[in-house]
C-alpha positions, 0 to 999 in steps of 0.5 A: 178810199179807205183810212183805218187810222186818222189820227195816223194819215198826214192829211188828216190827223189835224182835222177838226173832227179828228182832233175834236168831237166826235174823234173820228178814227176810221173813214172809207169812202166810195164814190158817187158818180152819175152815169153822166160822168159827174161826180155828186159825192161819196157813200161813207163809213166813220168810226171813233175807233181804229178798223181793218177793212178787208177785201170784202168789206171794200167790194160791198161798200161798193156795190152798196155806193152803186144801189144809192147812185141808182136810186138817187138817179131813179128819183132824179129821173122823174119825168125824164123818161119816155113812157113808151122805151123807158128811154131817157128823153130829150131833156135828158139829153140836154143835160147829159151833154151839157155835162160832158161838154163841161168835162171836155170842152173842145171834143169833137163827136158826131151826133145821129139822130134816127127816125125808126117809123116816119110819122106819116107811117106811124099814125096808118099803123095806130088807125089801123092796129090802134096805139098799143101795137104802135107803142110796142113797134117803137119800144122794140125798135128802141131796145134794137137800137140799144143793143147795136150800140151797147158800149159803144153810145147811150141811146135817148128817145127824143121824139116819137119814133127818133132817137138820138146818140153821141159817138166818136169816131175818128172820122167821117167814113167810120161814122157812115159805115155805122150808120149804114150797120144800123140801117141794116139791123133797124129795118128787120122785120118786128111783129105788131098785132100779129102783123110784120112790119118793116120799120123805115131808116132815115138819119141826119148827121153832124159833127158837133164841137163839145164847148162850141155846138150847145145840146140845142145846136146839136138837136137842130142840126141833125133834125136837118140832116133828118129831113134832108134824108127825107127828102132825098129819099135816102138812108141818111143825110149829113147837116147842111149848113147851106140848107140851115142858113136858108131855113133861118133866113125863110123864118126871118122872112115869116116874122118880118112880113106883118111888119113889111106890110106896115112898112110898105116893103110890099109892092105890086108889079105886072106881067103882060100876058100876048095873044100869040098870033099877033103879040097883042098884049091882052091882060097882065098878071098881078105879082107880088114883090118884097124889098126888104130893108136889111136883105134887099129884094127877096125873091117870090119863089123865096118868100112865097112857099114860107108864107104857105107853110105858116098863117101868113096867107091869111094876112098877105093875101087880103093885101095882095086883092086889095092892092090889085083891085085898089090899081083895077078901080084907079086904071078904069076911073082914068079910062083904061080898062083892064084885066088882071090874074091874081094868084090865090093859094088852096088855103085861100079858097078852102074856107067856106067864105072865099067867094063872099069875101072876094065878092065884097071887095068887088063891089066896094070898088064897083068892079065888074066880077069878069075884070079879074081871074083867079089863077090856081095852082094845081094839086091833091086838094083841087077836087070839085066836091072840097070847099076850094071846088065849091068856092071855084064854081061860085066864082065862075058863075058869077063871070070870074075866069078860072085859070090853072098855074103851073100845069105840067110841074108836078101833079098835072092831071087832066081828070079833074078839069071836066068837073071844074069850070076851069078857062085857062091853063097855064104851062109851068115855065119848067116846060117851056125852059126844055123846048130847045134841050130836052126831046121829050119837052116839044111833044108834051108841050104839043100834046097840052095845047092839042087837049086843052083845044079839043077841051075847049081852055084856052092856053098860056105859056108861062116863062118864054125867054126866046125867040124859038120857044115863042115860035114852036108855041104860035107854030102849035097853036098856044093861045097866049105868051107870058115871060121876059121875051116880051115883057118883064114884070113893070109898074103900074104906069108902065103897064098902061104904055105897053098897052098904049103902043098897042093901041097906037100900032106898035108891038112890044119893045124888048123888056130891057126897055120896058121895066 
């Protein structure tokens, strides 16, 4: 903006700075506009004399304004640039997004979060090559991504190996085409310490509405999509509202768990295990249940994984053990000598005093060690030379029975069984469910039963729900049966009735009558 003579301009001739001291007559100004589009002021030249201002003068003033805004932004960006890549960080993304939302509220855009080198591989590369080559890899990947998006979107370094950007397209198909193009560019090999490395590419994508979705919402939603792409082993995944709701519910459960224990929202039920040959009850499994005051009954399949991902198992497991052992002591005091199985996680056993704590609880109630069986879910943590392995051995030497739960659901390895004092193998419900539909299920189950018998282990089939499943398992020589066909999980009082009927010579009732 150039005004050669302020007194001759209707807009300014009565301005106090013109009609009084300092009696300005000339003005030239170039706007100072930040990268996020916000105007923060102007670079001005003023004089008390009328002046001419040539095109060269205008170009020079514009250049000076650009230098000024550059310096201001550099000063302002202190703490907002990621040192490794030199790219604006998550804090700057939030500032720029909020400014964009103020100027263009209601506009629809797409947000993308790209992981160029997933954390496990990054850690592995760091151990092998050191941090400097890894940083070079991340920096080169950042440059590659910036070049690919030049003129289309600004890139932000929002995580160790993660970059975010916003882009405007008219359709989801265009967005997916861009992500596919980025994948092809980003996965070309990069050199690190003379070693060619192939960056991986995963992306989370979501549609956002400026002014409605906050910057925190955007990062959270693309992160949900990114982790979905990891799990699906797909280059990218869209944000899923269903997954979002499930995760929020899970963390609400985690937040409410300790209060639930104090308010007696948790309780135990017991599912009988039957001898396969004559369907007589021989023991029961203690199972945790939760009735949430607002959410109602919550499945253990939902809340147990949440507890295992947090520190809550350290609180929940002692509560379960106390409740189970208290019930056993009460039954024994009334003349009912039942045996119960209780589940412990890898985290529960990965403590040097796990056995001592359990032994103390048994002694405090004058309970024999052989009145309980510990069920553990197999996994890579289950090794004889681990802390958990040593705790399991100590328990078994004292007379506690050890069962492998959910066998056949994934990891399934007979190799460690000879190294650990295992008594029982519980075949996972997923194997039993498929007996009538999957031709490969029957040979699998038969093989497990036969091999377990050869090795001296008892087999238990979980989740038996149909007569056909029961008859097949009996024919193959499975030792024990557990499932809704014979009994649902029941209260402590109802469990006694199950055993009383057995003593009276009556077989198991339909589960609906027992529940």
